[in-house]
C-alpha positions in Angstrom: -3.0 -89.2 -12.2 -4.4 -86.7 -14.7 -7.4 -84.7 -13.7 -8.6 -85.1 -17.3 -7.7 -87.5 -19.9 -8.9 -88.1 -23.6 -7.8 -91.4 -25.1 -8.2 -91.9 -28.9 -11.0 -89.4 -28.8 -13.0 -89.2 -32.2 -16.1 -87.1 -33.1 -18.4 -87.0 -36.2 -21.0 -84.5 -36.6 -23.8 -84.1 -39.2 -22.7 -82.1 -42.2 -25.8 -80.2 -42.9 -24.2 -78.4 -45.8 -24.0 -81.8 -47.7 -27.6 -82.8 -46.7 -29.8 -83.8 -49.6 -33.7 -83.3 -49.6 -35.5 -86.0 -47.6 -32.1 -87.6 -46.8 -30.3 -87.6 -43.4 -27.3 -85.4 -43.3 -24.1 -87.4 -43.8 -21.6 -87.6 -41.0 -18.3 -85.6 -41.1 -15.3 -86.5 -39.2 -14.2 -83.6 -36.9 -11.7 -85.3 -34.5 -9.6 -88.3 -35.1 -7.8 -90.3 -32.4 -7.1 -87.4 -30.0 -5.0 -88.0 -27.0 -4.8 -85.4 -24.4 -4.2 -85.2 -20.6 -4.7 -82.2 -18.2 -3.0 -82.3 -14.8 -4.3 -80.8 -11.6 -3.6 -77.0 -11.9 -2.0 -77.2 -15.4 -2.7 -74.8 -18.3 -2.8 -76.7 -21.7 -3.2 -74.7 -24.8 -5.2 -75.9 -28.0 -4.0 -74.2 -31.1 -4.6 -74.4 -34.7 -6.2 -72.5 -37.5 -10.1 -72.1 -37.8 -11.9 -75.5 -38.7 -8.9 -77.6 -37.0 -11.3 -79.0 -34.2 -10.4 -77.0 -31.4 -13.8 -75.9 -30.2 -15.3 -79.2 -31.0 -12.4 -80.9 -28.9 -13.2 -78.6 -26.0 -16.9 -79.3 -26.0 -16.1 -83.0 -26.1 -13.9 -82.7 -22.9 -16.9 -81.3 -21.0 -19.6 -83.7 -22.8 -21.3 -81.0 -24.6 -20.7 -83.1 -27.6 -20.9 -86.9 -27.3 -17.6 -88.5 -28.5 -18.0 -91.1 -31.4 -15.0 -93.2 -30.4 -12.5 -93.3 -27.6 -12.6 -92.6 -23.9 -12.8 -89.7 -21.7 -11.8 -89.9 -18.0 -12.2 -87.3 -15.3 -10.6 -88.0 -12.0 -10.0 -91.4 -13.0 -13.7 -92.0 -14.0 -14.9 -93.1 -17.4 -17.5 -90.3 -18.3 -17.7 -91.0 -22.0 -21.2 -92.6 -22.0 -22.6 -91.2 -18.9 -26.3 -90.0 -19.0 -27.2 -86.5 -18.1 -28.4 -87.2 -14.9 -25.2 -88.9 -14.0 -23.1 -86.0 -15.4 -25.0 -83.2 -13.6 -23.1 -83.6 -10.4 -19.8 -83.4 -12.3 -20.8 -80.1 -14.2 -19.9 -78.0 -11.2 -16.3 -79.2 -11.6 -16.2 -78.8 -15.4 -17.0 -75.2 -16.6 -16.8 -73.6 -20.1 -16.1 -70.0 -20.9 -17.4 -69.3 -24.3 -16.1 -67.1 -27.2 -18.6 -64.8 -27.6 -20.1 -63.4 -24.0 -22.7 -61.3 -25.8 -24.4 -64.6 -26.8 -23.6 -66.5 -23.9 -25.1 -64.1 -21.3 -28.9 -64.1 -21.1 -29.9 -60.6 -22.2 -32.9 -60.2 -20.1 -31.0 -61.0 -16.7 -29.0 -58.7 -14.7 -25.2 -59.3 -14.5 -25.3 -60.4 -10.7 -28.2 -62.7 -11.4 -26.3 -64.4 -14.1 -23.3 -65.0 -11.9 -25.3 -66.2 -9.1 -27.4 -68.7 -11.1 -25.0 -71.5 -11.2 -24.9 -71.3 -7.3 -28.5 -71.7 -7.0 -28.7 -74.3 -9.9 -26.3 -76.6 -8.0 -27.9 -75.8 -4.5 -24.7 -74.4 -3.2 -26.5 -71.5 -2.0 -30.0 -70.0 -1.6 -30.8 -66.9 -3.7 -30.0 -64.2 -1.1 -26.5 -65.9 -0.4 -26.0 -66.6 -4.0 -26.7 -62.7 -4.8 -24.1 -61.6 -2.2 -21.5 -64.1 -3.5 -22.1 -63.0 -7.0 -21.3 -59.3 -6.0 -17.9 -60.6 -4.2 -17.2 -62.7 -7.5 -17.5 -59.5 -9.7 -15.0 -57.7 -7.5 -12.7 -60.6 -7.8 -12.7 -60.6 -11.3 -12.0 -56.7 -11.6 -15.5 -55.7 -12.2 -17.1 -52.8 -10.2 -19.8 -54.6 -8.2 -22.3 -51.8 -9.1 -22.2 -53.3 -12.6 -24.1 -56.4 -11.4 -27.4 -54.4 -11.6 -26.8 -53.8 -15.4 -27.9 -55.9 -18.3 -25.2 -57.5 -20.5 -25.6 -55.2 -23.4 -24.7 -52.2 -21.1 -21.2 -53.5 -20.6 -18.1 -53.6 -22.9 -17.0 -56.7 -24.3 -14.1 -57.1 -21.8 -16.5 -56.5 -18.9 -18.9 -59.2 -20.4 -16.0 -61.5 -20.5 -15.0 -60.8 -17.1 -18.6 -61.6 -15.9 -18.3 -65.0 -18.0 -15.3 -65.7 -16.0 -16.9 -64.9 -12.7 -20.0 -67.1 -13.7 -17.5 -70.1 -14.3 -15.5 -69.8 -11.3 -18.6 -69.3 -8.9 -18.9 -72.9 -8.3 -15.4 -73.4 -7.8 -14.6 -76.0 -10.7 -11.5 -78.1 -10.9 -11.1 -77.4 -14.7 -12.3 -74.6 -17.0 -12.3 -74.6 -20.8 -11.7 -71.1 -22.1 -12.7 -71.0 -25.7 -11.1 -68.2 -27.8 -12.1 -65.9 -25.0 -9.7 -63.0 -25.7 -9.9 -63.1 -29.7 -12.3 -60.4 -29.9 -10.7 -57.9 -27.5 -8.2 -55.1 -27.9 -4.6 -56.0 -26.9 -4.7 -54.0 -23.6 -7.9 -55.8 -22.7 -6.4 -59.2 -23.7 -3.4 -58.7 -21.4 -5.7 -57.8 -18.4 -7.7 -60.8 -19.1 -4.6 -63.0 -19.3 -3.3 -61.4 -16.0 -6.7 -62.3 -14.3 -6.5 -65.9 -15.5 -2.9 -66.4 -14.2 -4.2 -64.9 -10.8 -7.0 -67.3 -10.7 -5.0 -70.3 -11.6 -2.6 -69.5 -8.7 -5.3 -68.6 -6.2 -7.9 -71.5 -7.0 -5.6 -74.0 -8.4 -7.6 -74.2 -11.4 -6.8 -76.6 -14.4 -7.3 -74.8 -17.7 -7.7 -75.8 -21.4 -7.2 -72.6 -23.2 -8.5 -72.6 -26.8 -6.8 -70.3 -29.4 -5.5 -69.5 -32.6 -3.0 -67.3 -31.5 0.2 -68.8 -30.2 1.6 -65.5 -28.5 -1.5 -65.7 -26.1 -0.7 -69.3 -25.3 2.9 -68.7 -24.8 2.1 -66.1 -22.1 -0.6 -68.5 -20.2 0.0 -72.0 -20.9 2.4 -74.8 -19.6 2.0 -77.1 -22.4 0.7 -76.7 -26.1 -1.2 -79.3 -28.2 -1.5 -78.5 -32.0 -4.4 -79.6 -34.0 -4.7 -79.7 -37.7 -7.9 -81.1 -39.4 -9.0 -82.8 -36.2 -5.6 -84.5 -35.6 -3.0 -83.9 -33.0 0.2 -83.2 -35.1 2.4 -81.9 -32.0 2.4 -81.5 -28.5 5.0 -80.3 -25.8 6.0 -78.0 -23.3 5.7 -74.2 -24.1 9.5 -73.9 -24.0 10.3 -76.8 -25.9 7.7 -76.2 -28.7 8.5 -72.5 -29.2 12.3 -73.3 -29.1 12.3 -76.1 -31.5 9.0 -76.6 -33.3 9.1 -80.1 -35.0 6.1 -80.0 -37.4 6.1 -77.7 -40.4 2.6 -76.7 -39.6 3.5 -75.4 -36.1 6.5 -73.7 -37.8 4.0 -71.9 -40.1 1.5 -71.0 -37.0 4.7 -69.4 -35.3 5.6 -67.6 -38.5 2.3 -66.0 -38.7 2.8 -64.1 -35.3 5.3 -61.6 -34.4 7.5 -63.9 -32.2 11.1 -63.9 -32.2 12.3 -67.5 -33.7 15.4 -69.6 -33.6 17.5 -69.4 -36.7 16.3 -71.7 -39.3 19.2 -72.9 -41.5 17.6 -75.6 -43.5 15.8 -73.1 -45.8 13.0 -75.6 -46.4 9.2 -74.5 -47.0 6.7 -76.7 -45.1 5.6 -79.7 -46.6 2.2 -80.5 -45.1 1.6 -84.0 -46.8 4.7 -85.6 -45.8 4.5 -84.4 -42.0 0.9 -85.3 -41.3 1.6 -88.3 -39.2 0.2 -90.9 -41.8 -1.8 -92.8 -39.3 1.4 -93.6 -37.2 1.0 -94.1 -33.5 2.3 -91.4 -31.0 5.1 -93.7 -29.9 6.4 -93.7 -33.4 6.3 -89.9 -33.6 8.0 -89.2 -30.4 11.5 -87.3 -31.0 13.3 -88.4 -27.8 12.8 -85.0 -26.0 10.7 -85.5 -22.7 7.5 -84.3 -23.2 7.7 -83.1 -26.7 6.5 -85.2 -29.8 5.5 -84.7 -33.3 
């Protein structure tokens, strides 16, 4: 059984750019019939260009956004329409690391207090114990515990992101959504964060949904890849099969945009987006016969 499963998930949000005076904002469809499953301890990469719906899907998966259609199952339980009071006990098991640590950390609180706060909020430790555990967590993610006395603006971008990781794992979640968490970092810091995430997955048995536009990063960390375009899943498969033989031209274009070795292409064809978009076909119609890889 999957730890987290989305079945036909759809999302529409108000389009405030198209809002007219004294009129409600029209709804804009963001996600369309998305199927996604994450197993215990598995790392799944969500990739696509800006505006493809990656972040919106990540927020739906942890119910920060309310899906407008479909079902969302966590440990076999339907959480699609649970109220906040029913969701609260599950929040500790579903954590998020946001893209910009500077905006997701309270600028008026010290780092150790920020990391300790989830432990206190979920009643897992008293303030003194939570503070001691926060110091240990900072050390675990590679931060000098003395930095716990600093404010977020006194840390570098990589240090702030490590603090966000420490906060996310403080409550020992089953699944973490990591939303573009290395996109603003230099290459060496990216490598350090990826190494840390691999170690945490191994040591804690974490399941991970890793959102990125960079397939080279996803290739280094994830077990499976799901490709989104315009709110639709156009291809999904294991890292090995998708990188060795991408089926959809959009996936091939994403791969061509990064400095990675590719299999020789002998067809000489340019991508044809419109003929490969799926056309409303079911996932069964799009399967190519390779286990775990469909388009």
